[in-house]
C-alpha positions as CSV (number, residue, x, y, z in Angstrom):
1,M,2.9,10.6,-10.9
2,E,0.7,8.3,-10.0
3,A,1.9,5.7,-7.0
4,R,2.3,2.8,-9.0
5,A,4.4,4.8,-11.6
6,L,6.5,6.4,-8.9
7,R,7.6,2.6,-8.0
8,H,7.9,1.5,-11.2
9,H,10.4,4.3,-11.7
10,L,12.5,3.7,-8.5
11,H,12.6,0.1,-9.8
12,Q,14.0,0.9,-13.0
13,N,16.6,3.6,-11.1
14,P,17.7,1.9,-8.2
15,E,20.1,3.6,-5.8
16,L,22.4,1.6,-2.7
17,S,22.5,3.2,0.7
18,G,23.8,6.5,0.9
19,Q,23.3,7.2,-2.9
20,E,19.9,8.0,-3.2
21,F,20.3,11.1,-4.4
22,Q,18.3,11.3,-7.5
23,S,15.3,9.3,-5.5
24,Q,15.4,12.0,-2.9
25,K,15.1,14.4,-5.5
26,L,12.2,13.0,-7.3
27,L,10.1,12.7,-3.8
28,Q,10.8,16.5,-3.2
29,E,9.4,17.3,-6.5
30,L,6.2,15.0,-6.4
31,L,5.4,16.2,-2.3
32,S,6.0,19.6,-3.4
33,E,3.3,19.2,-5.9
34,L,1.4,18.8,-3.3
35,Q,1.8,22.2,-1.6
36,I,0.3,21.0,1.5
37,F,3.7,19.5,3.3
38,N,6.6,21.5,4.5
39,L,9.5,19.5,3.3
40,E,13.2,19.0,4.9
41,A,16.4,16.8,3.7
42,V,17.9,15.1,6.9
43,G,20.4,13.0,7.9
44,G,21.8,12.9,4.2
45,T,19.5,11.4,1.5
46,S,16.5,11.0,3.7
47,L,13.3,13.4,3.5
48,I,10.3,14.5,5.9
49,A,7.2,15.7,4.5
50,H,5.3,17.9,7.6
51,Y,2.1,18.4,8.1
52,N,0.5,20.9,10.5
53,S,-2.7,21.7,11.1
54,G,-2.4,24.3,13.5
55,K,-4.8,22.3,16.2
56,E,-3.2,21.1,18.9
57,G,-3.1,17.2,18.8
58,T,-0.9,13.8,18.2
59,H,2.0,13.9,16.4
60,L,2.2,11.2,13.7
61,L,5.5,9.7,12.1
62,I,5.1,7.1,9.5
63,R,8.1,5.8,7.9
64,A,9.0,4.1,4.5
65,D,12.6,3.3,3.0
66,F,13.5,3.4,-0.5
67,D,17.2,2.2,-0.8
68,A,17.9,-0.4,-2.8
69,L,20.9,-4.0,-2.7
70,P,23.9,-4.7,-5.1
71,I,22.5,-7.6,-6.8
72,D,21.8,-8.0,-10.3
73,E,18.3,-7.9,-11.7
74,P,17.3,-11.3,-14.8
75,N,13.5,-10.3,-14.4
76,D,12.0,-9.0,-17.5
77,L,9.9,-6.1,-16.7
78,D,8.8,-3.2,-18.3
79,Y,10.0,-1.4,-15.4
80,R,13.2,-3.3,-15.0
81,S,16.2,-2.1,-13.5
82,Q,18.4,-0.1,-16.1
83,K,21.9,-0.3,-13.6
84,P,23.7,-3.5,-13.6
85,G,24.0,-5.2,-10.6
86,V,22.1,-2.6,-8.7
87,S,17.8,-3.5,-8.1
88,H,15.0,-3.2,-5.7
89,K,14.7,-6.7,-4.0
90,C,13.3,-6.1,-0.6
91,G,10.3,-3.8,-1.4
92,H,11.6,-0.7,-0.9
93,D,10.4,0.6,-4.0
94,G,6.8,-0.7,-3.0
95,H,7.3,1.2,1.0
96,T,7.9,4.3,-1.0
97,A,5.2,4.5,-3.3
98,I,2.8,3.3,-0.3
99,L,3.6,6.6,1.6
100,Y,3.4,8.6,-1.3
101,A,0.0,7.7,-1.7
102,V,-0.9,8.4,1.7
103,A,0.7,11.5,0.9
104,Q,-1.7,12.5,-1.9
105,Q,-4.5,11.4,0.1
106,I,-3.4,13.6,3.1
107,A,-3.2,16.4,0.2
108,S,-6.9,16.1,-0.8
109,S,-8.1,15.3,2.9
110,P,-5.9,16.6,5.2
111,P,-6.0,15.8,9.2
112,Q,-7.9,18.3,11.4
113,K,-5.9,18.3,14.5
114,G,-2.5,16.9,15.5
115,K,0.9,16.8,13.2
116,L,1.9,14.4,10.2
117,S,5.4,13.7,9.3
118,L,5.8,11.6,6.5
119,L,9.6,10.5,6.4
120,F,11.2,8.9,3.6
121,Q,14.1,7.0,4.7
122,A,17.7,6.5,2.8
123,S,20.3,3.9,3.7
124,E,18.2,1.2,5.8
125,E,20.3,-1.6,4.0
126,N,23.0,-0.8,5.9
127,G,21.6,0.4,9.2
128,Q,22.8,3.9,9.2
129,G,19.7,5.6,7.6
130,A,17.6,5.7,10.7
131,A,20.8,6.7,13.0
132,K,21.7,9.7,10.6
133,V,18.1,10.7,10.9
134,L,17.5,10.9,14.3
135,A,20.9,12.4,14.6
136,D,20.7,15.0,12.3
137,P,19.9,18.4,14.7
138,A,17.1,19.4,12.5
139,F,15.0,16.3,13.1
140,A,14.6,17.5,16.7
141,K,11.7,20.0,16.1
142,Y,9.7,16.5,14.4
143,D,9.1,15.2,18.4
144,Y,6.6,12.5,17.1
145,H,4.6,10.7,19.8
146,Y,4.0,7.7,17.7
147,A,5.8,5.8,14.8
148,Y,4.4,3.2,12.5
149,A,5.8,1.7,9.6
150,L,5.8,-1.6,7.5
151,H,7.5,-4.5,5.7
152,N,6.2,-6.8,2.9
153,I,7.0,-10.1,4.0
154,P,6.9,-12.8,1.2
155,G,5.0,-16.3,2.0
156,Y,2.2,-14.8,3.7
157,P,-1.1,-14.5,1.6
158,L,-1.5,-10.8,-0.4
159,A,-2.1,-7.8,1.8
160,E,-2.4,-9.8,5.4
161,V,-1.5,-8.0,8.1
162,L,1.1,-9.6,10.3
163,W,1.7,-8.1,13.9
164,R,3.2,-9.5,17.4
165,S,3.2,-7.7,20.6
166,E,6.5,-6.5,21.6
167,N,9.5,-8.2,19.3
168,F,8.4,-7.9,16.0
169,S,12.5,-8.3,14.6
170,A,15.6,-9.4,16.0
171,G,18.3,-6.4,17.0
172,V,21.0,-7.2,14.7
173,R,25.3,-6.5,14.4
174,S,28.0,-7.3,12.3
175,L,31.3,-7.4,13.8
176,A,35.0,-7.7,12.3
177,F,37.8,-9.3,14.2
178,K,41.6,-8.4,12.7
179,W,44.7,-10.2,14.1
180,K,48.3,-9.2,13.2
181,G,51.0,-11.4,14.5
182,L,54.5,-12.3,13.2
183,E,55.7,-14.1,9.9
184,T,58.0,-16.6,9.7
185,H,59.1,-20.1,7.1
186,A,56.6,-22.4,7.5
187,A,59.2,-24.9,8.4
188,H,59.4,-23.5,11.6
189,P,56.1,-21.7,12.7
190,W,56.8,-21.6,16.0
191,E,59.6,-18.7,15.8
192,G,56.2,-16.6,14.1
193,K,52.7,-15.7,15.2
194,N,50.1,-17.3,13.3
195,P,46.9,-16.4,14.2
196,A,45.0,-19.7,13.1
197,S,44.7,-21.1,16.4
198,A,42.9,-17.8,17.6
199,I,40.5,-17.5,15.0
200,A,39.9,-21.4,15.3
201,Q,39.1,-20.8,18.9
202,L,36.8,-17.5,18.1
203,I,34.8,-19.7,15.7
204,K,34.3,-22.1,18.2
205,E,33.5,-20.1,21.1
206,A,30.9,-18.0,19.0
207,A,28.9,-21.8,18.6
208,Q,29.1,-21.9,22.1
209,L,27.4,-18.9,22.8
210,E,24.3,-19.6,20.2
211,N,21.2,-20.5,21.6
212,Q,19.7,-21.3,18.3
213,N,15.8,-21.8,20.0
214,P,13.7,-18.8,18.8
215,E,10.8,-19.2,21.2
216,D,13.4,-18.4,24.1
217,Q,14.0,-15.0,25.3
218,D,17.9,-15.5,25.3
219,F,18.1,-16.0,21.6
220,F,21.3,-15.8,19.9
221,L,23.2,-16.5,16.5
222,C,26.3,-15.7,15.8
223,T,26.9,-16.8,12.2
224,P,30.8,-16.4,10.8
225,V,30.1,-14.8,7.5
226,Y,33.7,-14.1,6.4
227,S,37.4,-15.1,7.3
228,R,41.0,-15.1,5.7
229,L,44.2,-16.2,6.7
230,G,47.7,-15.2,4.7
231,A,47.6,-15.8,1.0
232,K,48.6,-19.0,-1.1
233,N,52.2,-18.5,-0.5
234,Y,52.6,-22.3,1.2
235,G,56.3,-21.4,2.3
236,I,54.8,-19.0,4.7
237,S,53.3,-19.1,8.0
238,P,51.2,-15.8,8.3
239,A,51.0,-13.1,10.5
240,Q,47.5,-11.7,9.1
241,G,43.9,-12.9,9.6
242,E,40.3,-12.1,10.0
243,L,37.3,-13.0,10.9
244,H,33.6,-11.5,10.4
245,F,30.4,-12.4,11.8
246,T,26.9,-11.3,12.1
247,A,25.1,-11.5,15.4
248,R,21.3,-11.3,16.3
249,A,19.6,-11.6,19.2
250,W,15.6,-10.5,20.5
251,R,16.7,-8.3,22.5
252,G,19.7,-5.2,22.6
253,E,20.9,-6.0,26.5
254,Y,21.6,-9.5,25.2
255,L,23.0,-9.0,21.6
256,D,25.0,-6.2,23.7
257,Q,26.1,-8.8,26.7
258,Q,27.0,-11.7,24.1
259,I,29.2,-9.7,22.0
260,E,31.1,-8.3,24.7
261,L,31.9,-11.9,25.9
262,L,32.6,-12.7,22.2
263,K,35.0,-9.8,22.7
264,E,36.5,-10.4,25.9
265,S,37.0,-14.1,24.3
266,A,39.3,-12.8,21.5
267,Q,41.2,-10.3,23.4
268,A,42.3,-13.0,26.1
269,E,43.1,-15.3,23.6
270,A,45.5,-12.3,21.4
271,A,47.0,-11.6,24.8
272,K,47.9,-15.0,25.7
273,Q,49.7,-15.2,22.3
274,A,50.9,-11.7,22.0
275,I,49.3,-11.0,19.3
276,E,47.7,-7.6,18.2
277,L,43.7,-7.9,17.7
278,E,41.5,-5.0,16.5
279,V,37.6,-5.6,16.5
280,S,35.3,-3.1,15.1
281,S,31.2,-3.7,15.0
282,F,29.1,-1.6,11.7
283,E,25.6,-2.5,10.0
284,E,23.9,-2.1,13.8
285,F,20.3,-2.8,13.8
286,W,18.4,-2.3,16.9
287,P,15.3,-4.8,17.7
288,I,11.9,-3.2,16.9
289,Q,9.8,-3.5,20.1
290,N,6.4,-2.9,19.1
291,H,4.6,-0.6,21.5
292,P,0.9,-2.0,23.4
293,E,-1.1,1.4,22.6
294,A,0.1,1.7,19.3
295,L,-0.8,-2.1,18.7
296,Q,-4.2,-1.5,20.2
297,Y,-5.0,1.6,17.3
298,L,-3.8,-0.9,14.8
299,R,-5.6,-3.9,16.1
300,E,-8.5,-0.8,16.0
301,A,-7.8,0.1,12.0
302,L,-8.1,-3.4,11.4
303,D,-11.2,-4.1,13.1
304,K,-12.8,-1.2,11.0
305,L,-11.1,-1.9,7.9
306,Q,-12.4,-5.8,8.5
307,H,-8.7,-6.8,6.9
308,P,-7.6,-9.9,7.3
309,N,-4.6,-10.3,9.5
310,Q,-2.7,-12.8,12.1
311,Q,-0.6,-13.0,15.0
312,L,3.0,-13.8,14.4
313,E,4.4,-16.6,17.2
314,Q,8.2,-15.4,16.9
315,P,9.2,-12.5,15.4
316,F,11.4,-12.2,12.9
317,S,15.2,-12.7,12.6
318,W,16.3,-10.0,10.2
319,G,17.4,-6.2,11.1
320,E,15.6,-3.8,10.7
321,D,17.0,0.1,11.4
322,F,13.1,1.3,12.3
323,G,13.8,0.2,16.0
324,L,15.8,2.7,16.6
325,F,12.7,5.0,15.9
326,L,11.1,3.2,18.7
327,K,14.1,2.9,21.5
328,N,12.5,5.9,23.5
329,K,8.8,6.2,22.0
330,A,5.5,4.2,20.9
331,G,4.8,2.6,17.6
332,L,5.4,-0.4,15.9
333,M,5.9,-2.1,12.3
334,F,3.5,-4.8,10.7
335,G,4.3,-6.8,8.3
336,L,2.2,-7.2,5.0
337,G,1.7,-10.3,3.6
338,A,3.3,-10.3,-0.6
339,G,2.0,-13.5,-1.8
340,E,2.2,-17.6,-0.6
341,D,4.3,-17.8,-4.2
342,C,6.3,-14.4,-3.7
343,K,10.2,-14.9,-4.0
344,V,11.9,-13.9,-0.6
345,L,13.6,-10.8,0.5
346,H,16.7,-10.3,-1.6
347,H,16.3,-12.9,-4.1
348,P,17.0,-11.8,-7.6
349,E,13.5,-12.7,-8.8
350,Y,11.8,-10.6,-6.2
351,D,9.4,-8.2,-7.0
352,F,7.1,-5.9,-5.1
353,P,3.1,-6.8,-5.9
354,D,2.0,-3.6,-7.1
355,S,-1.9,-4.1,-5.6
356,L,-0.3,-3.8,-1.8
357,I,0.1,-0.2,-2.9
358,E,-3.4,0.5,-2.2
359,E,-4.1,-2.3,1.0
360,G,-0.8,-0.4,2.9
361,A,-2.0,3.0,2.1
362,K,-5.3,2.0,3.2
363,L,-4.1,1.0,6.9
364,F,-1.6,4.1,7.1
365,L,-4.4,6.5,6.2
366,Q,-6.8,4.0,9.1
367,L,-3.9,4.9,11.5
368,I,-3.7,8.0,10.8
369,A,-7.8,8.8,10.9
370,L,-8.0,7.3,14.3
371,H,-4.9,9.4,15.7
372,L,-6.2,12.5,14.0
373,D,-9.3,12.5,13.5
374,G,-10.6,10.6,16.4
C-alpha cells in the first residue's frame, strides 16, 4: 500500500483515542511486509517499528500519532469518514502516512549505523498516549538519544517548515472542581449550603491569575469550559455544583504553580462555607521544549534540502503530548504548513493535504541521514 492510500484508508476508518485497534492492526501488517523492522505494541494501541543496524551510533526516535476526533465529517470526499461522528480533523492520518513513507524508504535503504525507532502513537488527542508509552516497561529498551515529530499547521504556506528554539507549544491541563453542599428550600437558602458563590469566586480567581500576554514567559490562560449548578427546580436551593477549566502556560513548572494557587483558593473558600470539594485533573499535555542540538540538526537538514522555512515568533498555545518524550531527552517538534487556505485544525471541513506526505517524509529522512549516516 502506498502512503497516500494508507492516509485515505485511515481517513475512511477513523478511530478515537484508545480505540485504535484496527488502525494498529493495519500498520502492523503493512510494516511487517517491509521485513526490516522489529514490531512491538507499546502503551496499549501504540506500535513501534525498530531497526538496529548492528553498529554503534545514535538511537533516533521519530513519532507520528494516528487517533481521530469526535467530529462529524461534512466533506464530499471519495475517502470520506464512514463513521458518523468520528473523523480525522487534526491530520493524524497524514502524520501516520508520512512516517509510513519513511519506513518504506528505510526498508529500501537502511541506515549504516545506529538505531531507528518509528513510533506510531495512539491517544494523542486525550493526552494519554505518550504517557502510556513511556510508562510501559516494554518501551524502556528503546533508550533513544533524540526524538523528532512534526505537526501540520493550517494558515501557513504549503510545506513551509515552522520552527522555534525552546518552547514550541504550551503545557495544557484540564481541571474539574465539584462541590457538594446541602439542599434546602429556595425561600430560605441560609438554611442550606449552596455552592453558587464558591463557583463565582473561583471564576473570578481564575481570571485574576491569568496573564494573556503570549510574549511573556509567565503567560497563563485558565478558560472556563463547563459549569453546572443544581437543576431547573425553582423551589430548591441546590447542593451540587461543578466547574471545569482548561489551563495552559508556556512553562510546565509555572502551569503547576498557577494550578496549585487555583486549587488552594477553591479549597479555602469551600472550607469557609463548610462545603465538600473534590478536584481532579486530566488531559495533561507537557509543554514541548525544543532542544538546541536537535534544532541544529533540523536547520542543517533544511539547508541541505533548500527547504522553505520560517522561525516562529511565539509558541503555539495548544497542547501536544509529544512534549513528554522531550522532558528528559533531546529532540524537537516542527510545524509543516498545510496551506494558507486550509481549514483550521479540528474544523469539520479540514482535510490533510496529500502533498505534505512526500515533503514530511523527505525532511525526516534527511534528519535520519544526518544522525545515522553522517
